C-alpha positions in Angstrom: 10.0 58.2 -112.7 10.1 54.6 -114.5 9.8 55.4 -118.0 7.2 52.5 -118.6 5.3 54.2 -115.9 5.7 57.4 -117.2 4.2 56.4 -120.9 1.3 54.5 -119.5 0.5 57.5 -117.2 0.9 59.6 -120.4 -1.5 57.6 -122.5 -4.0 57.7 -119.8 -3.7 62.0 -119.5 -4.0 62.0 -123.6 -7.2 59.7 -123.3 -8.5 62.1 -120.4 -7.9 65.3 -122.4 -9.6 63.9 -125.2 -12.9 63.4 -123.2 -13.2 67.1 -123.4 -13.3 67.3 -127.4 -10.8 66.4 -130.2 -7.4 67.7 -130.2 -4.2 67.7 -132.1 -0.7 67.0 -131.1 0.5 70.6 -130.2 -2.4 71.3 -128.2 -2.4 67.9 -126.3 1.2 68.8 -125.4 -0.1 71.9 -123.7 -2.8 70.7 -122.0 -0.8 67.7 -120.6 2.4 69.5 -119.4 1.3 71.2 -116.5 0.6 68.0 -115.2 3.6 65.5 -116.5 6.5 66.5 -118.5 6.0 65.5 -122.1 7.7 66.1 -125.5 6.9 65.6 -129.2 9.0 62.7 -129.5 7.3 61.0 -126.6 3.8 62.1 -127.4 3.4 60.9 -131.3 4.5 57.3 -130.6 1.8 57.2 -127.9 -0.7 58.7 -130.2 0.2 56.0 -132.9 -0.1 53.3 -130.2 -3.6 54.4 -128.8 -4.7 54.6 -132.7 -3.6 50.8 -133.2 -5.4 49.9 -130.2 -8.8 51.6 -131.3 -8.6 53.9 -128.4 -8.3 56.7 -130.8 -9.6 57.7 -133.9 -7.9 60.4 -136.5 -9.2 62.7 -138.9 -7.3 65.4 -140.8 -8.7 68.9 -141.2 -7.6 72.1 -143.0 -6.3 74.9 -140.6 -4.4 77.9 -142.1 -3.8 76.3 -145.2 -2.4 73.2 -143.9 -3.8 69.7 -143.1 -3.5 69.1 -139.0 -4.2 65.7 -137.8 -6.8 65.6 -135.1 -7.5 62.9 -132.6 -10.8 61.6 -131.3 -11.1 59.4 -128.1 -13.4 56.2 -128.8 -15.4 54.2 -126.6 -12.4 51.7 -126.1 -10.4 54.8 -125.1 -13.0 55.7 -122.2 -13.0 52.1 -121.2 -9.3 52.4 -120.9 -9.6 55.3 -118.5 -12.1 53.4 -116.6 -9.8 50.3 -116.2 -6.8 52.7 -115.1 -8.7 54.1 -112.3 -9.4 50.8 -111.0 -6.1 49.4 -111.5 -4.6 52.7 -109.8 -6.5 51.9 -106.6 -5.1 48.9 -106.5 -1.5 50.3 -106.8 -2.4 53.0 -104.1 -3.1 49.9 -101.5 0.4 48.9 -102.3 1.6 52.3 -102.0 0.1 52.8 -98.6 1.4 49.4 -97.5 5.1 50.5 -98.5 4.5 54.2 -96.9 3.5 52.7 -93.6 6.3 50.1 -93.0 9.2 51.5 -90.6 12.8 51.1 -91.8 15.6 51.1 -89.4 
């Protein structure tokens, strides 16, 4: 899969998981990995980018004596999911067109 496409899909997956509640990096990987391959080295730059774009807010909370970063989706992040759904409908139209073509 094209790396840029994959990054975009992972961004949406992160946002989607966070619609169910705040989460932290390791849990996000566990929640997303059944749907798309993801690693820590992929996730954390995406989280930083989403935070910079105000689609996520970040806070720290103590867990087992250590500070853990938690991520929360913002209204902008929720709006991005809706934009993605609309955009993907257009992509699916193109996909159907290409798929229906006969190659000889």
